[in-house]
Short mmCIF file of the C-alpha atoms (twelve columns), coordinates in Angstrom:
data_MODEL
# 
_entry.id   MODEL 
# 
loop_
_atom_site.group_PDB 
_atom_site.id 
_atom_site.type_symbol 
_atom_site.label_atom_id 
_atom_site.label_alt_id 
_atom_site.label_comp_id 
_atom_site.label_asym_id 
_atom_site.label_seq_id 
_atom_site.Cartn_x 
_atom_site.Cartn_y 
_atom_site.Cartn_z 
_atom_site.pdbx_PDB_model_num 
ATOM 1   C CA . MET A 1   17.792 112.151 86.044 1 
ATOM 2   C CA . LYS A 2   18.806 115.811 85.828 1 
ATOM 3   C CA . SER A 3   21.622 116.907 83.568 1 
ATOM 4   C CA . ILE A 4   24.630 118.597 85.166 1 
ATOM 5   C CA . LEU A 5   25.368 120.420 81.918 1 
ATOM 6   C CA . PRO A 6   23.713 123.717 82.985 1 
ATOM 7   C CA . TYR A 7   25.847 123.735 86.122 1 
ATOM 8   C CA . VAL A 8   29.038 123.131 84.143 1 
ATOM 9   C CA . PHE A 9   28.241 126.053 81.814 1 
ATOM 10  C CA . GLY A 10  27.368 128.260 84.785 1 
ATOM 11  C CA . LEU A 11  30.640 127.478 86.546 1 
ATOM 12  C CA . SER A 12  32.592 128.040 83.330 1 
ATOM 13  C CA . ALA A 13  31.014 131.463 82.855 1 
ATOM 14  C CA . PHE A 14  31.770 132.353 86.484 1 
ATOM 15  C CA . ALA A 15  35.394 131.236 86.077 1 
ATOM 16  C CA . LEU A 16  35.834 133.413 82.987 1 
ATOM 17  C CA . THR A 17  34.451 136.511 84.700 1 
ATOM 18  C CA . ALA A 18  36.646 135.820 87.713 1 
ATOM 19  C CA . CYS A 19  39.686 136.259 85.430 1 
ATOM 20  C CA . ASP A 20  39.111 140.012 85.149 1 
ATOM 21  C CA . ILE A 21  41.711 142.064 87.002 1 
ATOM 22  C CA . THR A 22  41.033 145.655 88.073 1 
ATOM 23  C CA . HIS A 23  43.826 148.016 89.061 1 
ATOM 24  C CA . PRO A 24  44.270 151.768 89.645 1 
ATOM 25  C CA . VAL A 25  45.113 154.151 86.793 1 
ATOM 26  C CA . ALA A 26  46.397 157.712 86.703 1 
ATOM 27  C CA . VAL A 27  46.568 159.858 83.589 1 
ATOM 28  C CA . VAL A 28  48.695 162.959 84.039 1 
ATOM 29  C CA . GLY A 29  48.250 165.795 81.557 1 
ATOM 30  C CA . PRO A 30  49.254 169.445 81.537 1 
ATOM 31  C CA . GLY A 31  47.915 170.894 84.779 1 
ATOM 32  C CA . THR A 32  45.649 167.949 85.598 1 
ATOM 33  C CA . THR A 33  45.628 164.405 86.946 1 
ATOM 34  C CA . LEU A 34  42.781 162.030 86.190 1 
ATOM 35  C CA . ARG A 35  42.339 158.945 88.393 1 
ATOM 36  C CA . GLY A 36  40.304 155.795 87.970 1 
ATOM 37  C CA . THR A 37  40.552 152.107 87.241 1 
ATOM 38  C CA . ALA A 38  41.465 149.749 84.443 1 
ATOM 39  C CA . THR A 39  40.071 146.268 84.006 1 
ATOM 40  C CA . ALA A 40  41.955 143.631 82.055 1 
ATOM 41  C CA . SER A 41  40.138 140.553 80.802 1 
ATOM 42  C CA . PHE A 42  42.036 137.519 79.596 1 
ATOM 43  C CA . THR A 43  39.346 136.900 76.977 1 
ATOM 44  C CA . GLN A 44  38.398 140.400 75.774 1 
ATOM 45  C CA . GLY A 45  41.318 142.794 76.268 1 
ATOM 46  C CA . GLY A 46  40.773 145.667 78.647 1 
ATOM 47  C CA . TRP A 47  39.304 149.084 79.296 1 
ATOM 48  C CA . PHE A 48  39.827 152.035 81.598 1 
ATOM 49  C CA . GLN A 49  38.018 155.102 82.860 1 
ATOM 50  C CA . VAL A 50  39.587 158.075 84.650 1 
ATOM 51  C CA . THR A 51  38.236 161.406 85.873 1 
ATOM 52  C CA . ASN A 52  39.303 164.588 87.627 1 
ATOM 53  C CA . GLY A 53  35.700 165.464 88.523 1 
ATOM 54  C CA . ALA A 54  35.214 167.763 85.555 1 
ATOM 55  C CA . VAL A 55  36.439 165.575 82.680 1 
ATOM 56  C CA . THR A 56  36.173 161.812 82.197 1 
ATOM 57  C CA . CYS A 57  38.310 159.885 79.710 1 
ATOM 58  C CA . ARG A 58  37.866 156.292 78.553 1 
ATOM 59  C CA . GLY A 59  39.740 153.802 76.436 1 
ATOM 60  C CA . GLN A 60  39.571 150.174 75.397 1 
ATOM 61  C CA . TYR A 61  42.104 147.788 73.891 1 
ATOM 62  C CA . THR A 62  41.860 144.377 72.312 1 
ATOM 63  C CA . LEU A 63  44.192 141.452 72.748 1 
ATOM 64  C CA . THR A 64  47.289 141.553 70.556 1 
ATOM 65  C CA . PRO A 65  49.951 138.994 69.617 1 
ATOM 66  C CA . GLU A 66  52.452 141.089 71.619 1 
ATOM 67  C CA . PRO A 67  50.929 140.899 75.122 1 
ATOM 68  C CA . GLN A 68  53.368 143.332 76.773 1 
ATOM 69  C CA . THR A 69  52.407 146.385 74.696 1 
ATOM 70  C CA . VAL A 70  48.928 147.677 73.873 1 
ATOM 71  C CA . SER A 71  47.588 150.631 71.899 1 
ATOM 72  C CA . PHE A 72  44.180 152.136 72.497 1 
ATOM 73  C CA . PRO A 73  42.022 155.070 71.463 1 
ATOM 74  C CA . VAL A 74  41.108 157.565 74.188 1 
ATOM 75  C CA . THR A 75  37.988 159.729 74.219 1 
ATOM 76  C CA . CYS A 76  37.163 162.397 76.798 1 
ATOM 77  C CA . THR A 77  33.914 164.107 77.739 1 
ATOM 78  C CA . ASN A 78  35.418 167.515 76.864 1 
ATOM 79  C CA . GLY A 79  35.799 166.422 73.225 1 
ATOM 80  C CA . LEU A 80  39.517 165.582 73.327 1 
ATOM 81  C CA . LYS A 81  40.636 162.361 71.664 1 
ATOM 82  C CA . GLY A 82  43.976 160.647 71.527 1 
ATOM 83  C CA . LEU A 83  45.930 157.466 71.021 1 
ATOM 84  C CA . GLY A 84  47.558 155.725 73.954 1 
ATOM 85  C CA . THR A 85  50.352 153.171 74.082 1 
ATOM 86  C CA . ALA A 86  51.284 151.331 77.247 1 
ATOM 87  C CA . THR A 87  53.798 148.647 78.154 1 
ATOM 88  C CA . TYR A 88  53.324 146.151 80.964 1 
ATOM 89  C CA . SER A 89  56.248 145.791 83.384 1 
ATOM 90  C CA . THR A 90  54.299 143.087 85.273 1 
ATOM 91  C CA . PRO A 91  50.870 141.572 84.489 1 
ATOM 92  C CA . THR A 92  49.162 144.330 86.514 1 
ATOM 93  C CA . GLU A 93  51.560 147.304 86.270 1 
ATOM 94  C CA . GLY A 94  53.033 149.495 83.609 1 
ATOM 95  C CA . ALA A 95  53.083 152.881 81.965 1 
ATOM 96  C CA . GLY A 96  52.934 154.661 78.670 1 
ATOM 97  C CA . THR A 97  51.765 157.805 76.963 1 
ATOM 98  C CA . VAL A 98  48.638 159.211 75.392 1 
ATOM 99  C CA . LEU A 99  49.184 161.549 72.451 1 
ATOM 100 C CA . MET A 100 46.140 163.797 72.293 1 
ATOM 101 C CA . GLU A 101 44.940 165.196 68.974 1 
ATOM 102 C CA . ASN A 102 45.807 168.727 70.160 1 
ATOM 103 C CA . GLY A 103 49.491 167.698 70.406 1 
ATOM 104 C CA . GLU A 104 49.645 167.254 74.191 1 
ATOM 105 C CA . GLU A 105 51.383 164.148 75.533 1 
ATOM 106 C CA . TRP A 106 49.892 162.705 78.709 1 
ATOM 107 C CA . ARG A 107 51.434 160.071 80.992 1 
ATOM 108 C CA . PHE A 108 49.422 156.878 81.488 1 
ATOM 109 C CA . ILE A 109 50.278 154.879 84.636 1 
ATOM 110 C CA . PHE A 110 48.518 151.744 85.854 1 
ATOM 111 C CA . GLY A 111 48.976 149.455 88.826 1 
ATOM 112 C CA . ARG A 112 50.208 150.312 92.321 1 
ATOM 113 C CA . GLN A 113 52.447 153.089 91.019 1 
ATOM 114 C CA . ALA A 114 49.340 154.987 89.859 1 
ATOM 115 C CA . LEU A 115 48.427 155.543 93.528 1 
ATOM 116 C CA . GLN A 116 51.357 157.978 93.820 1 
ATOM 117 C CA . PHE A 117 49.594 160.499 91.571 1 
# 
């Protein structure tokens, strides 16, 4: 008789990956708008990647006790780095800021509202 255990583990792994949610992101800085996507995982936190064609920026956050607000480091291919903070208004939408190390403050928008940028 075959064990069903491998199937149970396979379905569990599929169910966990199916919990990832991807939504649009816009990061608006001085004279530029970067667009891309963010993926939130209920087990690992989340990550995003945006680009304007010339520069790409990425960030990743971990789960926190306060699920409505997250902070995350941002690194860009042009050498800029920063620290972002975002607040969820719904489970898939929200906004915040990224304070870049050069003193610039960029807007960080995710969810449907990011499509307006």
